[in-house]
N, C-alpha and C positions, 0 to 999 in steps of 0.2 A: 504494500500500500504506500510505502514511503516514496518509491519511484514514481508512482502514479500521482501522488500529491505534489511532487516537484513539477510535473508536467502541468497540472492544474494551475499551480501558482505562476508558472512562466506565461501561460496563456493569459491569465488574469492580469498579470503585470504588464504584458504587452498591450492589452486593450486599454488599460488605464493610462499608461504612458503615452500612447498614441492620442488619446483624447486630451490629455493635459497639454501635450505639445500643440495640438490643433487649437485649443482654446488660448494658449499663450501667444501663438503667432497670428491667428486670425481674429481672436476675440478682443484685442486691445484691452487687456486686463490691467495695464498700467494706469488707465484712466479710471479713477474711482467712481466717476459718474455712471460708468457702465454697470457697476455692482449695486447701484441703488435699486430699490424695489420699483418695478415699472408701473406706470399707471395703466390700469385695465379698463378698457372701454368697449363699446359695442363693435368696434372695428377689429380689435385684436384679441378678444377673449377666446376665440377659437384656437389660438396658438397655446393657450393655457392647457388645453386638453391633450397636447402632445406629451408632456411629462407625466400627467395623470394617467393617461391611457397606457403609456409605456410601463409605468409601475404596476398597474393592475394586470395588464396582459402578460407581462414577463413572469409575474408570480403565479398567475393561473396556469400558464403553459408549463412552467417548471414543475409545479405540483402535479399537473396532469401526467407529464412524462415520467416523473419519479414514481407516481402511483402505479404506472403500467409496467414497472420493472418486476419481472417474475422472481418470486422468493426462492425458487428452486435453482436459480442460476448461481454460478460460483461468484466469489467476491470480485474477481477480475472482470467477469462479464457484467456484473452490476455496475462496476466503476466505469466501464466504457459507456453504458447507457446513461449513467449519472453525468459523465463528462459531456455527453451530447446535450442533455437537458440544461446543464449549466451554461454551455456555450450559447444555446438559444436564448436563455435568459439574459446573459450579458450582451449579446448582439442586439437585442431589442432595446435595452437601455442605452447602449452606445449609439445606435442608430437614431434614437430620439434626441440624444444630446447633440449629435451632429446636425440633425434637422433644425433644432433650435438655433444653433450657431449660424447655420447657413441661410435659413429661411427668414428667421425673425430674431436677429441678434439683440434686440432690445430686451428680450427675455433670457439673457445670458445667465442671470442668477438662477433660473430654474434648471438650466443645463448644468451649472455647477453643482446644484443639489443632486442631480442625477449622477454626476461623477462621484460625489461623496457617498451616495448610496451604493453605487457600484463598487467603490473601494471597500465599503463595509461588508460586502459579500465575499471577502477573501476566503478562499477554500481552506478549511482546516480539517484535520482528522476527526475532531469531535463533531463538527457540523456534518461531515459526510456520513459518519456513523449514525448520527441522529436522523438524518434525512432518509437513510437507507435501512434504518432499524437494525444496524449491525452492533450487537452488544457482545462483548467478550464472554 
């Protein structure tokens, strides 16, 4: 499991570092005005649904795919399915963060919140065992 956990962490770190670099170079984070809470009006409220939908959809799909993992499989086979479910979850969050940055950069604060949430989803052995119901 240790080797597979390293692969999980490398993939996770790659996704987060790519997002951080994109936000650093494209998001003009040096300007503190960009980090202020944006005014939400009837013209831009639809863009608020991007991070909310990404959060909900990513968690629902992750739970769905993890629940479909057969208990009779070996731990290695379960980890492969778990890795696929995790990558789908992370990709949805990453895609939403990129959409915010590229489509409506005034909501960059919400993109940063998605990045923080994605960073908090760092794969750990405890989290994997809990999600897969693997208890020693």
